[in-house]
Every structure is written in structure tokens, then in C-alpha cells.
N, C-alpha and C positions, 0 to 999 in steps of 0.2 A: 324311407323312413316309415316306421310302423306307428300305428295309432296307439295312443296310450289311454284314451278315454277320459272320463271325468275323475278317475282315481288320481291322476296327476294334475296338479294345478301349479302353474308357474308362480314363483314367489320372488319378492324383492326385484320386480321389474322396474327399471328406471322410468321416471316420468318423461314423456316425449317433449315436455315444455321446459321443466326446470331441472330434470335429472335426479330428483330425490327418489329413493326407492319406495315402491308401493308394495305393501305386504302381500296382497292377493287381489285378483280381479273381483269386481262387483258382480259381474254376470258372465256366465259361460253358456254358449249355445253350440251344440254339435249338429252338423249337417253331414250329408253323405261323404264328402271328401275333405271337409275342413272343420275347424273349431274356431269359434269367434269369441274373443275375450273383450269385455268392456272394462276399462280401467278408469279410476277416479283418483286424482292426486289430492290429498287433503292439504298439502303444503301450499299449492298455488291454485287449487280448485279447477284444474284442467281435466277434461274428460276426453278420452280417445279409445279407439278400438284397435285391436290387433287380430289378424287372421292367420292361422296356421293351416297350410294345405298339406294333405297327406295323400300318398299314392294308394290306390286300391290294392289290396294284397294279391288280387288275381291279375293285375296288369303288369307285373314285373316282366321286363324284357329279358330274353335269354341272351347271353353273350354271343357275339358273332364268331369268336374264336376261343379256344380253350387256353 
């Protein structure tokens, strides 16, 4: 999976507690190999984070056979 950076924000993510869609994350933090999203559901006031892990572009493994 390739990194998309902060230009792409997930939208309409369902709440982990009640399932209502959340328009956009409240906070996004990028680190070397992952992006952390902080979500807040306005419907039930539940807060949670989701982490997306990305492979480094230079670490793709070559196939063993063609």
C-alpha cells in the first residue's frame, strides 16, 4: 500500500461504539510508517483512534518467481 499523506482524509468512518458515520477525524498525525487518526463521535461522545500502517516504498520484496 502506498502512502497518501495528509491530502487524503478518510470520511464517513463509522463510530466504533454506536456505528454512526463521523464526517472527518479531529486529529491526524503522520509518523515514519503510519498515520494516526483521532475520531470523536458527536452522536454518542465516544473518542477513539485508528492507525494505518504503510510499507516503506524501499522495502518492497521482489517476487521469488516470475
